[in-house]
N, C-alpha and C positions, 0 to 999 in steps of 0.2 A: 503493500500500500505506500501511495506516495500520500508524505505528510500536507496538509493542509487543503486537501480535495476529500470530498464525501464519497466514502467507496459505496458502488452499488451492489455489492456480491451480497446474496441473499435477500434481493430486493425482487418483487414482481412487479414487471412495471407493464402497461399496457401497450398494444403494439403499435399505436398512435406517436408514442414515444420517439420511436424510431424513423419516422418520415413517412408512412404511409398510412392510409386511414382506414384499411380493412384489410383481411386475408387475400381477397383477391387481386387488390393490389401488390402485396407482396408476391404472389404467384406468378403476374404478368411482368414485373420488374426483378431479374434475376439478381441483380444488385442495386441497392439504393445509396446513393452518394451524396452526400452533404457539405460542401468547404465550411459554409457557413450556414449554420443550424437556424440561426434568428433571422434569417434573410427569408426562410418560407412557413413560420410560423402558423399552425394551422388553427390553435385554440390556444385559451389563457391557461389551460391544465397543462397543454403541451409545452407551454413557455415557460410554468412552475417549476416542472420536471427537470429541463434542460437548466434552467437558474439553480435549481436546488443540487444538480450533478455537476455545475460547472462545466457542461458541456459546451466545446465552440464547435467541433467539427465531427461527423458520423460516417462510418461504411457500415451498410449493413449486408448480410449475406444470410437468407431467409434458409432455415432449415425445414425442409417437409417430410414427415413421417409419417407413411400410412394415411397421407390425405391432408394433415394436419400441418399448419406453419407452427 
C-alpha cells in the first residue's frame, strides 16, 4: 500500500465506477481507457468514488465468466 492513498482492497464497487454504465457496455468495449477520469464523470456517485480513492486515470479490462462481467 502507498502511504497517503485510500486503498480499495476489499471494497465492493459498482461497475459505473470504472467508466461504463452497465454490463452490456463492458461486453461491447473490451478495454476502457480513461486518461483523465474527471473528464467524463457520469454521476455524482461516480465523482464521489473517484475522489475518495484519489483516482486520476483508469484502465479497465472486463473479466467475463459464464456470461457475467
